[in-house]
C-alpha positions in Angstrom: -66.1 -49.0 85.1 -62.7 -50.8 85.9 -60.0 -49.2 88.4 -57.5 -47.1 87.0 -54.4 -48.8 87.2 -51.8 -46.2 85.7 -51.7 -42.8 83.7 -52.3 -44.9 80.9 -55.5 -46.7 81.8 -57.7 -43.7 82.5 -60.4 -44.5 79.6 -62.8 -47.2 80.9 -62.0 -50.4 79.0 -64.3 -53.5 77.9 -62.3 -56.7 78.8 -60.1 -58.4 75.6 -61.3 -62.1 75.3 -58.9 -64.9 74.7 -59.8 -64.7 70.8 -59.0 -61.4 70.2 -55.4 -61.1 72.5 -54.9 -64.9 70.4 -55.4 -62.6 67.4 -53.0 -60.0 68.4 -50.5 -62.5 69.5 -50.7 -64.2 65.9 -49.8 -61.0 64.0 -47.2 -60.0 66.1 -45.4 -63.4 66.2 -46.3 -63.2 62.3 -44.7 -60.0 61.7 -41.6 -60.8 63.6 -41.0 -63.7 61.9 -41.5 -61.3 58.3 -39.4 -59.0 59.6 -36.6 -61.5 60.1 -37.2 -63.0 56.7 -37.3 -59.5 55.4 -33.4 -58.8 57.1 -32.5 -62.0 55.6 -33.5 -60.7 52.4 -31.7 -57.2 52.9 -28.8 -59.2 54.0 -28.1 -61.9 51.6 -29.1 -58.8 48.5 -26.2 -56.3 50.1 -28.2 -53.5 51.8 -25.7 -52.1 53.2 -24.2 -51.3 50.1 -27.1 -49.4 49.4 -27.3 -48.0 52.8 -24.2 -47.0 53.8 -23.2 -44.2 50.7 -27.0 -43.0 51.5 -25.8 -42.7 54.7 -22.9 -40.2 54.0 -25.2 -38.1 51.7 -27.9 -38.0 54.0 -24.9 -36.8 57.1 -22.9 -34.3 54.4 -26.2 -32.3 53.6 -27.4 -32.0 57.1 -24.5 -31.9 58.8 -25.5 -34.3 61.5 -24.2 -37.2 62.7 -27.1 -39.5 62.2 -28.3 -41.7 60.6 -24.7 -44.1 61.2 -23.1 -46.2 59.0 -22.9 -49.7 59.5 -21.1 -52.7 58.9 -22.0 -56.1 58.1 -21.7 -57.1 61.7 -23.5 -54.0 63.4 -26.9 -53.9 60.6 -27.2 -58.0 61.6 -26.1 -58.0 65.3 -28.8 -55.0 65.9 -31.6 -56.9 63.6 -31.4 -60.1 65.4 -31.6 -58.3 68.5 -35.1 -56.5 67.1 -36.3 -60.3 66.3 -35.3 -61.4 69.9 -37.2 -58.2 71.6 -40.5 -58.7 70.0 -40.2 -62.7 70.6 -39.6 -62.0 74.6 -42.4 -58.8 73.8 -45.2 -61.5 73.2 -46.0 -63.3 76.6 -46.4 -59.4 77.6 -49.4 -59.1 74.9 -51.2 -61.5 76.4 -52.2 -58.6 79.8 -53.5 -56.3 77.0 -51.9 -53.5 78.9 -51.9 -50.2 76.5 -48.2 -49.9 76.7 -47.5 -52.9 74.7 -50.5 -51.7 72.6 -48.9 -48.6 71.8 -45.3 -50.5 71.1 -47.7 -53.1 68.5 -48.8 -49.8 66.8 -45.6 -48.2 66.6 -44.4 -51.5 65.2 -46.3 -52.0 63.0 -46.7 -48.5 61.0 -42.7 -48.5 60.9 -43.0 -51.4 59.2 -45.7 -50.3 56.6 -42.9 -47.2 55.9 -40.2 -49.8 56.0 -42.3 -52.1 52.6 -43.2 -48.8 51.2 -39.5 -47.3 51.1 -38.2 -50.1 49.7 -41.3 -50.5 47.1 -41.0 -46.8 46.5 -37.0 -46.6 45.7 -37.1 -49.9 43.9 -39.5 -48.1 41.2 -37.5 -44.8 41.4 -34.2 -46.4 40.7 -35.9 -48.6 38.2 -33.9 -51.8 39.6 -35.0 -54.0 42.5 -33.4 -52.9 45.6 -32.5 -55.2 48.9 -35.8 -55.9 50.5 -37.9 -55.1 48.2 -39.0 -59.1 47.4 -40.2 -59.4 51.4 -41.9 -56.0 51.4 -45.1 -57.4 50.5 -45.2 -59.5 53.0 -44.5 -56.7 55.3 -47.0 -54.5 53.8 -49.6 -57.7 54.4 -48.7 -58.8 58.1 -47.7 -54.5 59.5 -51.4 -53.5 58.6 -52.9 -56.9 60.3 -51.2 -56.3 63.5 -52.3 -52.4 63.3 -55.9 -53.8 63.2 -55.8 -56.6 65.6 -54.3 -53.9 68.7 -57.3 -51.7 67.4 -59.5 -54.6 68.2 -57.9 -55.1 71.9 -59.7 -53.0 74.7 -61.5 -51.1 72.7 -63.2 -47.7 75.1 -66.2 -49.2 76.6 -69.5 -48.9 75.2 -71.7 -45.7 76.8 -74.4 -46.7 79.1 -77.4 -47.0 78.1 -80.2 -44.0 78.3 -83.4 -44.8 80.3 
């Protein structure tokens, strides 16, 4: 059994192999690149023209101040910040810390939902919505990242019975 390093590491873990960590990092970087392409897809197809009116409807219907309406600089700046954050988090994946795996799992699930939302909305509206062209890439790469997070640091096998 390995020593407990934090409250996140209460489960005994196997050491992750270099190949597991390499696959995880490759999947993470791939999703970051696909997300950047997805942002370019949304921006080049006037995503905010669809997004902002729907935000107004949601806010009026629910009487809440969220989600925010965005200007083009806010949208591009926020999305660029997310892509840069992904790049900065990449080296931390080498350490296989549990919090990085949790972040990667959440990021993968958000991107699966994002990809599905663009496709479902396009079908419902009857036209291609901004971001739908790269949604299949999100739906290809995000589950791969999710799978790699599950492969890394699996619980250690139980000791063999005598």
